[in-house]
MMTF fields as JSON, N, C-alpha, C and O atoms, coordinates in Angstrom:
{
  "mmtfVersion": "1.0.0",
  "mmtfProducer": "UNKNOWN",
  "numBonds": 487,
  "numAtoms": 488,
  "numGroups": 122,
  "numChains": 1,
  "numModels": 1,
  "chainsPerModel": [1],
  "groupsPerChain": [122],
  "chainIdList": ["A"],
  "bondAtomList": [4, 2, 8, 6, 12, 10, 16, 14, 20, 18, 24, 22, 28, 26, 32, 30, 36, 34, 40, 38, 44, 42, 48, 46, 52, 50, 56, 54, 60, 58, 64, 62, 68, 66, 72, 70, 76, 74, 80, 78, 84, 82, 88, 86, 92, 90, 96, 94, 100, 98, 104, 102, 108, 106, 112, 110, 116, 114, 120, 118, 124, 122, 128, 126, 132, 130, 136, 134, 140, 138, 144, 142, 148, 146, 152, 150, 156, 154, 160, 158, 164, 162, 168, 166, 172, 170, 176, 174, 180, 178, 184, 182, 188, 186, 192, 190, 196, 194, 200, 198, 204, 202, 208, 206, 212, 210, 216, 214, 220, 218, 224, 222, 228, 226, 232, 230, 236, 234, 240, 238, 244, 242, 248, 246, 252, 250, 256, 254, 260, 258, 264, 262, 268, 266, 272, 270, 276, 274, 280, 278, 284, 282, 288, 286, 292, 290, 296, 294, 300, 298, 304, 302, 308, 306, 312, 310, 316, 314, 320, 318, 324, 322, 328, 326, 332, 330, 336, 334, 340, 338, 344, 342, 348, 346, 352, 350, 356, 354, 360, 358, 364, 362, 368, 366, 372, 370, 376, 374, 380, 378, 384, 382, 388, 386, 392, 390, 396, 394, 400, 398, 404, 402, 408, 406, 412, 410, 416, 414, 420, 418, 424, 422, 428, 426, 432, 430, 436, 434, 440, 438, 444, 442, 448, 446, 452, 450, 456, 454, 460, 458, 464, 462, 468, 466, 472, 470, 476, 474, 480, 478, 484, 482],
  "bondOrderList": [1, 1, 1, 1, 1, 1, 1, 1, 1, 1, 1, 1, 1, 1, 1, 1, 1, 1, 1, 1, 1, 1, 1, 1, 1, 1, 1, 1, 1, 1, 1, 1, 1, 1, 1, 1, 1, 1, 1, 1, 1, 1, 1, 1, 1, 1, 1, 1, 1, 1, 1, 1, 1, 1, 1, 1, 1, 1, 1, 1, 1, 1, 1, 1, 1, 1, 1, 1, 1, 1, 1, 1, 1, 1, 1, 1, 1, 1, 1, 1, 1, 1, 1, 1, 1, 1, 1, 1, 1, 1, 1, 1, 1, 1, 1, 1, 1, 1, 1, 1, 1, 1, 1, 1, 1, 1, 1, 1, 1, 1, 1, 1, 1, 1, 1, 1, 1, 1, 1, 1, 1],
  "groupList": [{"groupName": "MET", "atomNameList": ["N", "CA", "C", "O"], "elementList": ["N", "C", "C", "O"], "formalChargeList": [0, 0, 0, 0], "bondAtomList": [1, 0, 2, 1, 3, 2], "bondOrderList": [1, 1, 2], "singleLetterCode": "M", "chemCompType": "L-PEPTIDE LINKING"}, {"groupName": "THR", "atomNameList": ["N", "CA", "C", "O"], "elementList": ["N", "C", "C", "O"], "formalChargeList": [0, 0, 0, 0], "bondAtomList": [1, 0, 2, 1, 3, 2], "bondOrderList": [1, 1, 2], "singleLetterCode": "T", "chemCompType": "L-PEPTIDE LINKING"}, {"groupName": "ARG", "atomNameList": ["N", "CA", "C", "O"], "elementList": ["N", "C", "C", "O"], "formalChargeList": [0, 0, 0, 0], "bondAtomList": [1, 0, 2, 1, 3, 2], "bondOrderList": [1, 1, 2], "singleLetterCode": "R", "chemCompType": "L-PEPTIDE LINKING"}, {"groupName": "ILE", "atomNameList": ["N", "CA", "C", "O"], "elementList": ["N", "C", "C", "O"], "formalChargeList": [0, 0, 0, 0], "bondAtomList": [1, 0, 2, 1, 3, 2], "bondOrderList": [1, 1, 2], "singleLetterCode": "I", "chemCompType": "L-PEPTIDE LINKING"}, {"groupName": "PRO", "atomNameList": ["N", "CA", "C", "O"], "elementList": ["N", "C", "C", "O"], "formalChargeList": [0, 0, 0, 0], "bondAtomList": [1, 0, 2, 1, 3, 2], "bondOrderList": [1, 1, 2], "singleLetterCode": "P", "chemCompType": "L-PEPTIDE LINKING"}, {"groupName": "PHE", "atomNameList": ["N", "CA", "C", "O"], "elementList": ["N", "C", "C", "O"], "formalChargeList": [0, 0, 0, 0], "bondAtomList": [1, 0, 2, 1, 3, 2], "bondOrderList": [1, 1, 2], "singleLetterCode": "F", "chemCompType": "L-PEPTIDE LINKING"}, {"groupName": "ASP", "atomNameList": ["N", "CA", "C", "O"], "elementList": ["N", "C", "C", "O"], "formalChargeList": [0, 0, 0, 0], "bondAtomList": [1, 0, 2, 1, 3, 2], "bondOrderList": [1, 1, 2], "singleLetterCode": "D", "chemCompType": "L-PEPTIDE LINKING"}, {"groupName": "VAL", "atomNameList": ["N", "CA", "C", "O"], "elementList": ["N", "C", "C", "O"], "formalChargeList": [0, 0, 0, 0], "bondAtomList": [1, 0, 2, 1, 3, 2], "bondOrderList": [1, 1, 2], "singleLetterCode": "V", "chemCompType": "L-PEPTIDE LINKING"}, {"groupName": "TRP", "atomNameList": ["N", "CA", "C", "O"], "elementList": ["N", "C", "C", "O"], "formalChargeList": [0, 0, 0, 0], "bondAtomList": [1, 0, 2, 1, 3, 2], "bondOrderList": [1, 1, 2], "singleLetterCode": "W", "chemCompType": "L-PEPTIDE LINKING"}, {"groupName": "LEU", "atomNameList": ["N", "CA", "C", "O"], "elementList": ["N", "C", "C", "O"], "formalChargeList": [0, 0, 0, 0], "bondAtomList": [1, 0, 2, 1, 3, 2], "bondOrderList": [1, 1, 2], "singleLetterCode": "L", "chemCompType": "L-PEPTIDE LINKING"}, {"groupName": "ALA", "atomNameList": ["N", "CA", "C", "O"], "elementList": ["N", "C", "C", "O"], "formalChargeList": [0, 0, 0, 0], "bondAtomList": [1, 0, 2, 1, 3, 2], "bondOrderList": [1, 1, 2], "singleLetterCode": "A", "chemCompType": "L-PEPTIDE LINKING"}, {"groupName": "CYS", "atomNameList": ["N", "CA", "C", "O"], "elementList": ["N", "C", "C", "O"], "formalChargeList": [0, 0, 0, 0], "bondAtomList": [1, 0, 2, 1, 3, 2], "bondOrderList": [1, 1, 2], "singleLetterCode": "C", "chemCompType": "L-PEPTIDE LINKING"}, {"groupName": "SER", "atomNameList": ["N", "CA", "C", "O"], "elementList": ["N", "C", "C", "O"], "formalChargeList": [0, 0, 0, 0], "bondAtomList": [1, 0, 2, 1, 3, 2], "bondOrderList": [1, 1, 2], "singleLetterCode": "S", "chemCompType": "L-PEPTIDE LINKING"}, {"groupName": "GLN", "atomNameList": ["N", "CA", "C", "O"], "elementList": ["N", "C", "C", "O"], "formalChargeList": [0, 0, 0, 0], "bondAtomList": [1, 0, 2, 1, 3, 2], "bondOrderList": [1, 1, 2], "singleLetterCode": "Q", "chemCompType": "L-PEPTIDE LINKING"}, {"groupName": "TYR", "atomNameList": ["N", "CA", "C", "O"], "elementList": ["N", "C", "C", "O"], "formalChargeList": [0, 0, 0, 0], "bondAtomList": [1, 0, 2, 1, 3, 2], "bondOrderList": [1, 1, 2], "singleLetterCode": "Y", "chemCompType": "L-PEPTIDE LINKING"}, {"groupName": "GLU", "atomNameList": ["N", "CA", "C", "O"], "elementList": ["N", "C", "C", "O"], "formalChargeList": [0, 0, 0, 0], "bondAtomList": [1, 0, 2, 1, 3, 2], "bondOrderList": [1, 1, 2], "singleLetterCode": "E", "chemCompType": "L-PEPTIDE LINKING"}, {"groupName": "GLY", "atomNameList": ["N", "CA", "C", "O"], "elementList": ["N", "C", "C", "O"], "formalChargeList": [0, 0, 0, 0], "bondAtomList": [1, 0, 2, 1, 3, 2], "bondOrderList": [1, 1, 2], "singleLetterCode": "G", "chemCompType": "PEPTIDE LINKING"}, {"groupName": "HIS", "atomNameList": ["N", "CA", "C", "O"], "elementList": ["N", "C", "C", "O"], "formalChargeList": [0, 0, 0, 0], "bondAtomList": [1, 0, 2, 1, 3, 2], "bondOrderList": [1, 1, 2], "singleLetterCode": "H", "chemCompType": "L-PEPTIDE LINKING"}, {"groupName": "ASN", "atomNameList": ["N", "CA", "C", "O"], "elementList": ["N", "C", "C", "O"], "formalChargeList": [0, 0, 0, 0], "bondAtomList": [1, 0, 2, 1, 3, 2], "bondOrderList": [1, 1, 2], "singleLetterCode": "N", "chemCompType": "L-PEPTIDE LINKING"}],
  "groupTypeList": [0, 1, 2, 3, 4, 3, 2, 5, 6, 1, 7, 8, 2, 8, 5, 9, 10, 10, 9, 11, 3, 4, 7, 12, 13, 12, 14, 9, 15, 7, 6, 16, 4, 13, 7, 17, 7, 2, 0, 16, 8, 12, 5, 2, 10, 1, 5, 4, 2, 6, 10, 7, 10, 12, 7, 15, 4, 9, 16, 12, 4, 7, 9, 12, 3, 16, 7, 17, 16, 0, 11, 16, 2, 8, 9, 7, 18, 16, 12, 17, 2, 16, 3, 10, 7, 9, 2, 9, 18, 4, 15, 13, 2, 10, 2, 7, 9, 16, 5, 4, 7, 17, 9, 2, 15, 9, 0, 9, 12, 7, 6, 6, 4, 15, 10, 9, 2, 2, 10, 9, 9, 6],
  "groupIdList": [1, 2, 3, 4, 5, 6, 7, 8, 9, 10, 11, 12, 13, 14, 15, 16, 17, 18, 19, 20, 21, 22, 23, 24, 25, 26, 27, 28, 29, 30, 31, 32, 33, 34, 35, 36, 37, 38, 39, 40, 41, 42, 43, 44, 45, 46, 47, 48, 49, 50, 51, 52, 53, 54, 55, 56, 57, 58, 59, 60, 61, 62, 63, 64, 65, 66, 67, 68, 69, 70, 71, 72, 73, 74, 75, 76, 77, 78, 79, 80, 81, 82, 83, 84, 85, 86, 87, 88, 89, 90, 91, 92, 93, 94, 95, 96, 97, 98, 99, 100, 101, 102, 103, 104, 105, 106, 107, 108, 109, 110, 111, 112, 113, 114, 115, 116, 117, 118, 119, 120, 121, 122],
  "secStructList": [7, 3, 3, 3, 3, 7, 7, 5, 7, 2, 2, 2, 2, 2, 2, 2, 2, 2, 6, 6, 7, 7, 4, 4, 4, 3, 3, 3, 3, 3, 3, 6, 6, 3, 3, 3, 3, 3, 3, 6, 6, 6, 3, 3, 3, 3, 3, 3, 4, 4, 4, 3, 3, 3, 3, 3, 3, 7, 7, 1, 7, 7, 1, 7, 7, 3, 3, 3, 3, 3, 6, 6, 3, 3, 3, 3, 3, 5, 1, 1, 1, 7, 3, 3, 3, 3, 3, 3, 3, 3, 3, 3, 3, 3, 3, 3, 6, 6, 3, 3, 3, 3, 3, 3, 3, 3, 3, 3, 3, 7, 1, 7, 2, 2, 2, 2, 2, 2, 2, 2, 2, 7],
  "xCoordList": [-2.313, -3.576, -3.822, -3.63, -4.251, -4.56, -6.025, -6.47, -6.767, -8.179, -8.35, -7.966, -8.936, -9.215, -10.732, -11.356, -11.324, -12.786, -13.271, -12.6, -14.436, -15.101, -15.608, -16.224, -15.337, -15.706, -17.219, -17.819, -17.821, -19.245, -19.38, -18.864, -20.054, -20.4, -21.495, -22.249, -21.586, -22.502, -23.938, -24.569, -24.459, -25.863, -26.094, -27.13, -25.129, -25.287, -25.042, -25.569, -24.268, -24.017, -25.344, -25.551, -26.237, -27.533, -28.461, -29.16, -28.476, -29.329, -28.935, -29.794, -27.629, -27.174, -27.326, -27.598, -27.153, -27.379, -28.84, -29.122, -29.766, -31.189, -31.446, -32.422, -30.562, -30.658, -29.809, -29.57, -29.365, -28.52, -27.173, -26.654, -26.611, -25.261, -24.456, -24.268, -23.982, -23.272, -21.821, -21.227, -21.27, -19.869, -18.963, -17.979, -19.294, -18.441, -18.308, -17.369, -19.223, -19.17, -18.873, -19.264, -18.183, -17.876, -16.404, -15.981, -15.622, -14.169, -13.493, -14.094, -12.224, -11.307, -10.241, -9.698, -9.946, -8.969, -7.913, -8.231, -6.656, -5.539, -5.025, -4.531, -5.146, -4.736, -3.697, -4.03, -2.435, -1.366, -1.604, -1.674, -1.728, -1.911, -3.363, -3.633, -4.297, -5.712, -6.257, -5.816, -7.218, -7.944, -9.41, -9.983, -10.01, -11.432, -12.097, -11.611, -13.197, -13.955, -15.384, -15.965, -15.932, -17.291, -18.008, -17.42, -19.264, -20.135, -21.431, -22.406, -21.399, -22.553, -22.962, -22.117, -24.264, -24.805, -24.872, -25.172, -24.593, -24.84, -23.698, -23.938, -22.452, -21.313, -20.24, -19.916, -19.69, -18.561, -17.675, -18.151, -16.375, -15.41, -14.152, -13.743, -13.554, -12.247, -11.448, -11.906, -10.238, -9.4, -7.932, -7.604, -7.051, -5.628, -5.102, -5.479, -4.239, -3.642, -2.9, -2.891, -2.272, -1.527, -2.424, -1.923, -3.755, -4.689, -4.929, -5.527, -4.467, -4.64, -3.571, -2.393, -3.988, -3.056, -2.707, -1.571, -3.687, -3.427, -4.467, -5.567, -4.085, -4.986, -4.742, -3.625, -5.797, -5.673, -6.863, -7.96, -6.668, -7.819, -8.695, -8.185, -9.999, -10.915, -10.787, -10.859, -10.6, -10.366, -11.616, -11.517, -12.778, -14.014, -15.06, -15.034, -15.981, -17.008, -17.975, -18.136, -18.611, -19.651, -21.006, -21.085, -22.06, -23.398, -24.119, -24.871, -23.902, -24.683, -23.96, -22.753, -24.719, -24.223, -24.737, -25.874, -23.904, -24.313, -23.47, -22.251, -24.121, -23.45, -24.137, -25.321, -23.374, -23.922, -22.9, -21.697, -23.361, -22.431, -23.035, -24.21, -22.182, -22.539, -21.293, -20.336, -21.32, -20.25, -18.866, -17.878, -18.789, -17.504, -16.988, -15.916, -17.734, -17.307, -18.282, -19.465, -17.775, -18.642, -18.195, -17.004, -19.17, -18.971, -19.524, -20.69, -18.677, -19.056, -18.669, -17.49, -19.669, -19.321, -20.388, -21.574, -19.896, -20.757, -20.483, -20.947, -19.718, -19.36, -19.236, -18.943, -19.462, -19.31, -17.854, -17.498, -17.012, -15.609, -14.673, -15.089, -13.381, -12.362, -12.461, -12.191, -12.843, -13.026, -11.687, -10.991, -11.347, -10.156, -10.625, -11.597, -9.928, -10.278, -9.245, -8.061, -9.699, -8.842, -9.116, -10.254, -8.081, -8.219, -7.637, -6.515, -8.408, -8.027, -7.702, -8.399, -6.643, -6.258, -5.588, -4.512, -6.198, -7.393, -8.679, -8.678, -9.752, -11.073, -11.358, -10.978, -12.027, -12.343, -13.858, -14.628, -14.253, -15.677, -16.019, -15.18, -17.266, -17.783, -19.241, -19.795, -19.839, -21.26, -21.949, -21.521, -23.021, -23.855, -25.24, -25.875, -25.704, -26.992, -27.042, -28.112, -25.88, -25.791, -25.615, -25.343, -25.762, -25.627, -24.198, -23.586, -23.65, -22.284, -22.214, -23.089, -21.151, -20.916, -19.441, -18.613, -19.115, -17.729, -17.185, -17.928, -15.882, -15.263, -13.918, -12.959, -13.862, -12.598, -12.154, -10.979, -13.12, -12.814, -13.71, -14.929, -13.076, -13.806, -13.494, -12.335, -14.529, -14.385, -14.892, -16.042, -14.019, -14.332, -14.151, -13.227, -15.031, -14.808, -13.958, -14.319, -12.833, -11.915, -11.413, -11.479, -10.913, -10.38, -9.102, -8.875, -8.267, -6.962, -6.66, -6.106, -7.008, -6.742, -5.26, -4.944, -4.358, -2.924, -2.529, -1.727, -3.078, -2.821, -3.351, -2.725, -4.493, -5.031, -4.098, -3.846, -3.582, -2.628, -1.408, -0.972, -0.857, 0.327, 0.022, 0.834, -1.141, -1.51, -1.647, -1.362, -2.082, -2.31, -1.109, -0.918, -0.298, 0.746, 2.174, 3.087, 2.393, 3.766, 4.114, 5.227],
  "yCoordList": [-25.864, -25.182, -25.114, -26.091, -23.94, -23.727, -23.325, -22.383, -24.032, -23.696, -23.283, -24.006, -22.106, -21.579, -21.462, -20.675, -22.243, -22.199, -20.889, -20.286, -20.474, -19.347, -19.865, -20.928, -19.098, -19.498, -19.376, -18.349, -20.439, -20.475, -20.773, -21.79, -19.924, -20.249, -21.315, -21.402, -22.117, -23.261, -22.88, -23.519, -21.863, -21.489, -21.066, -21.384, -20.349, -19.892, -21.017, -20.966, -22.019, -23.172, -23.809, -24.106, -24.014, -24.643, -23.698, -24.115, -22.447, -21.453, -21.301, -21.339, -21.127, -20.947, -22.23, -22.171, -23.379, -24.646, -24.764, -25.302, -24.262, -24.266, -23.383, -23.582, -22.401, -21.53, -22.061, -21.359, -23.306, -23.967, -23.28, -23.169, -22.818, -22.248, -23.078, -22.659, -24.257, -25.124, -24.712, -24.032, -25.135, -24.882, -25.421, -24.78, -26.591, -27.239, -26.427, -26.642, -25.508, -24.687, -23.225, -22.328, -22.987, -21.627, -21.545, -22.053, -20.905, -20.907, -19.838, -19.255, -19.606, -18.861, -19.872, -20.579, -19.939, -20.893, -20.157, -19.386, -20.401, -19.839, -20.953, -21.976, -20.746, -21.734, -21.089, -20.576, -21.121, -20.468, -18.969, -18.322, -18.407, -16.957, -16.492, -15.293, -17.421, -17.068, -17.274, -18.161, -16.444, -16.569, -16.769, -16.018, -17.786, -18.068, -17.94, -18.494, -17.214, -17.075, -17.499, -17.111, -18.301, -18.781, -18.9, -19.334, -18.519, -18.795, -19.355, -18.638, -20.672, -21.352, -20.706, -20.36, -20.545, -19.919, -18.395, -17.711, -17.862, -16.443, -15.512, -14.337, -16.017, -15.15, -15.961, -17.079, -15.37, -15.962, -14.852, -13.828, -15.08, -14.138, -14.91, -15.839, -14.518, -15.018, -13.807, -12.998, -13.686, -12.542, -12.941, -13.919, -12.183, -12.507, -12.266, -11.301, -13.147, -13.022, -11.701, -11.121, -11.217, -9.962, -8.728, -7.612, -8.912, -7.8, -7.557, -6.548, -8.476, -8.318, -7.352, -7.702, -6.139, -5.1, -5.272, -5.017, -5.71, -5.907, -6.844, -7.003, -7.46, -8.308, -7.942, -8.066, -7.49, -7.066, -7.569, -7.696, -7.858, -8.209, -6.98, -5.867, -7.176, -6.056, -5.548, -4.341, -6.435, -6.008, -5.86, -5.76, -5.843, -5.759, -6.657, -6.855, -7.206, -8.078, -7.294, -6.084, -8.0, -7.402, -7.901, -8.903, -7.219, -7.587, -8.559, -9.414, -8.44, -9.245, -10.523, -10.659, -11.454, -12.745, -12.948, -12.592, -13.518, -13.812, -13.043, -12.952, -12.49, -11.7, -10.341, -10.239, -9.305, -7.953, -6.994, -7.216, -5.938, -4.924, -3.964, -4.044, -3.044, -2.06, -1.249, -1.227, -0.592, 0.323, -0.334, 0.325, -1.62, -2.3, -2.881, -3.486, -2.708, -3.217, -4.316, -4.051, -5.574, -6.722, -7.502, -7.732, -7.904, -8.753, -10.133, -10.268, -11.163, -12.546, -13.341, -13.612, -13.716, -14.303, -15.236, -15.136, -16.16, -17.066, -16.955, -17.77, -15.926, -15.684, -14.179, -13.428, -13.755, -12.344, -11.971, -10.793, -12.985, -12.734, -13.307, -14.036, -12.956, -13.483, -12.885, -13.564, -11.632, -10.99, -10.466, -9.719, -10.872, -10.371, -9.471, -9.781, -8.364, -7.4, -7.496, -7.238, -7.868, -7.909, -6.649, -6.395, -5.862, -4.684, -5.038, -5.536, -4.777, -5.164, -3.941, -2.928, -4.048, -2.976, -3.614, -4.197, -3.515, -2.739, -3.445, -4.613, -2.687, -3.221, -4.448, -4.494, -5.434, -6.68, -6.826, -5.955, -7.939, -8.252, -9.47, -10.342, -9.52, -10.671, -10.852, -10.047, -11.911, -12.14, -12.386, -13.219, -11.642, -11.787, -12.177, -11.436, -13.343, -13.886, -13.95, -13.834, -14.135, -14.226, -12.901, -12.883, -11.795, -10.472, -9.964, -10.135, -9.339, -8.815, -7.586, -6.721, -7.527, -6.39, -6.025, -6.83, -4.814, -4.367, -4.846, -4.976, -5.106, -5.617, -4.923, -5.186, -4.032, -3.38, -3.717, -3.583, -4.162, -4.584, -5.771, -5.714, -6.855, -8.065, -8.425, -8.621, -8.51, -8.888, -10.322, -10.621, -11.203, -12.625, -13.063, -12.611, -13.946, -14.547, -15.805, -16.704, -15.849, -16.993, -17.312, -16.47, -18.522, -18.903, -18.15, -17.787, -17.915, -17.306, -16.252, -16.591, -14.979, -13.931, -13.833, -13.49, -14.125, -14.062, -15.146, -14.89, -16.343, -17.433, -17.049, -17.358, -16.383, -15.908, -14.895, -14.946, -13.972, -12.982, -13.66, -13.312, -14.629, -15.351, -16.076, -16.049, -16.727, -17.483, -16.576, -16.993, -15.345, -14.442, -13.572, -13.232, -13.205, -12.225, -12.771, -12.111, -13.943, -14.469, -15.292, -15.808],
  "zCoordList": [4.955, 5.182, 6.694, 7.418, 7.145, 8.554, 8.675, 8.02, 9.504, 9.738, 11.185, 12.104, 11.373, 12.707, 12.834, 12.124, 13.735, 13.864, 14.477, 15.315, 14.042, 14.695, 16.04, 16.122, 17.082, 18.436, 18.637, 18.318, 19.171, 19.498, 20.981, 21.446, 21.734, 23.111, 23.082, 22.113, 24.13, 24.149, 23.825, 22.982, 24.47, 24.235, 22.789, 22.205, 22.209, 20.828, 19.833, 18.722, 20.19, 19.315, 18.891, 17.714, 19.86, 19.557, 18.812, 17.888, 19.199, 18.531, 17.069, 16.188, 16.801, 15.418, 14.602, 13.403, 15.237, 14.524, 14.079, 13.009, 14.899, 14.519, 13.301, 12.577, 13.078, 11.894, 10.733, 9.75, 10.866, 9.852, 9.682, 8.571, 10.801, 10.83, 11.84, 12.983, 11.411, 12.352, 12.556, 11.72, 13.675, 13.994, 12.89, 12.521, 12.368, 11.359, 10.072, 9.305, 9.827, 8.621, 8.948, 8.201, 10.063, 10.509, 10.865, 11.903, 10.005, 10.183, 9.328, 8.426, 9.646, 8.78, 8.382, 9.231, 7.092, 6.588, 5.783, 4.878, 6.12, 5.369, 4.466, 4.942, 3.174, 2.186, 1.274, 0.206, 1.704, 0.944, 0.902, 1.947, -0.301, -0.411, -0.252, -0.319, -0.042, 0.045, 1.45, 2.18, 1.816, 3.082, 2.739, 1.95, 3.339, 3.156, 4.524, 5.509, 4.579, 5.821, 5.517, 4.503, 6.415, 6.198, 7.534, 8.525, 7.558, 8.698, 8.124, 7.898, 7.897, 7.308, 6.003, 5.179, 5.818, 4.614, 4.729, 3.751, 5.921, 6.169, 5.762, 5.483, 5.723, 5.399, 4.688, 5.088, 3.615, 2.897, 2.362, 1.872, 2.468, 1.894, 1.511, 2.207, 0.411, -0.004, -0.431, -1.238, 0.12, -0.222, -0.098, 0.574, -0.749, -0.643, 0.765, 1.429, 1.199, 2.537, 2.695, 3.781, 1.613, 1.728, 1.802, 1.943, 1.708, 1.925, 3.409, 3.781, 4.265, 5.714, 6.21, 6.286, 6.545, 7.005, 8.475, 8.875, 9.299, 10.725, 11.316, 10.786, 12.431, 13.214, 14.668, 15.171, 15.341, 16.733, 17.54, 16.998, 18.821, 19.652, 19.878, 20.002, 19.93, 20.168, 21.595, 21.825, 22.547, 23.921, 24.764, 25.987, 24.155, 24.929, 24.285, 23.07, 25.075, 24.502, 23.621, 23.776, 22.698, 21.854, 22.328, 23.039, 21.945, 22.41, 21.485, 21.954, 20.187, 19.245, 18.846, 19.043, 18.285, 17.814, 16.4, 16.093, 15.537, 14.164, 13.171, 13.316, 12.16, 11.124, 11.067, 10.745, 11.385, 11.409, 10.84, 10.973, 10.211, 9.755, 8.773, 8.413, 8.35, 7.332, 7.017, 7.791, 5.885, 5.48, 5.511, 5.836, 5.177, 5.101, 6.395, 6.418, 7.48, 8.797, 9.222, 9.437, 9.343, 9.605, 10.831, 11.041, 11.635, 12.806, 12.471, 12.101, 12.605, 12.314, 13.558, 13.784, 14.37, 15.668, 16.206, 15.891, 17.048, 17.788, 19.274, 20.071, 19.637, 21.034, 21.249, 20.319, 22.477, 22.822, 23.08, 23.073, 23.308, 23.65, 22.602, 21.701, 22.741, 21.83, 20.438, 19.448, 20.356, 19.049, 18.538, 19.225, 17.328, 16.64, 15.497, 14.808, 15.309, 14.266, 13.15, 13.367, 11.952, 10.771, 9.967, 9.572, 9.726, 8.867, 7.507, 7.406, 6.472, 5.115, 4.272, 4.328, 3.498, 2.583, 1.376, 1.509, 0.21, -0.1, 0.363, 0.753, 0.299, 0.635, -0.232, -1.402, 0.351, -0.347, -0.491, -0.089, -1.07, -1.233, -0.398, -0.173, 0.06, 0.789, 0.373, -0.376, 0.868, 0.618, 1.957, 2.756, 2.175, 3.362, 2.876, 2.126, 3.306, 2.845, 1.324, 0.726, 0.7, -0.755, -1.464, -2.664, -0.763, -1.376, -1.238, -0.184, -2.291, -2.206, -1.306, -1.34, -0.5, 0.392, 0.332, -0.094, 0.758, 0.888, 2.226, 3.198, 2.268, 3.481, 3.678, 2.952, 4.672, 5.013, 6.426, 6.77, 7.253, 8.619, 8.958, 8.799, 9.433, 9.769, 11.214, 11.579, 12.027, 13.425, 13.574, 13.253, 14.066, 14.21, 15.651, 16.328, 16.129, 17.444, 17.249, 16.489, 17.945, 17.869, 19.274, 20.169, 19.461, 20.769, 21.101, 22.255, 20.096, 20.339, 19.273, 18.227, 19.51, 18.517, 18.133, 16.994, 19.059, 18.749, 17.747, 16.848, 17.888, 16.929, 15.551, 14.537, 15.509, 14.234, 13.601, 12.397, 14.407, 13.887, 13.288, 12.191, 14.009, 13.513, 12.213, 11.288, 12.124, 10.925, 9.699, 8.577, 9.921, 8.793, 8.449, 7.282, 9.431, 9.183, 9.226, 8.73, 9.799, 9.873, 8.652, 8.552]
}
């Protein structure tokens, strides 16, 4: 099993912890053929590893922090930098605030997007 924590910048670590979204409950985990993604109570997804079509660095910082998205494209982050984009095929399901959503692209803040790519695709 490989666990890759979602990256939290220091200032956001305290802010998100106040919202009951601690670093310890924010990660992507590869468990054999399954991938589990969690950001506290705000986001959860489980999908087959072979649904990951690609993993690429975003290349530019994002403005928002937390869980945001629509139309199958979701940003789950605790940092403005280190964003990796996972493209899923076929589309998967996730839960945001407990509500089911479609998931075709997941953007995560991580320390090393290349390590995430290797963990998911190698």
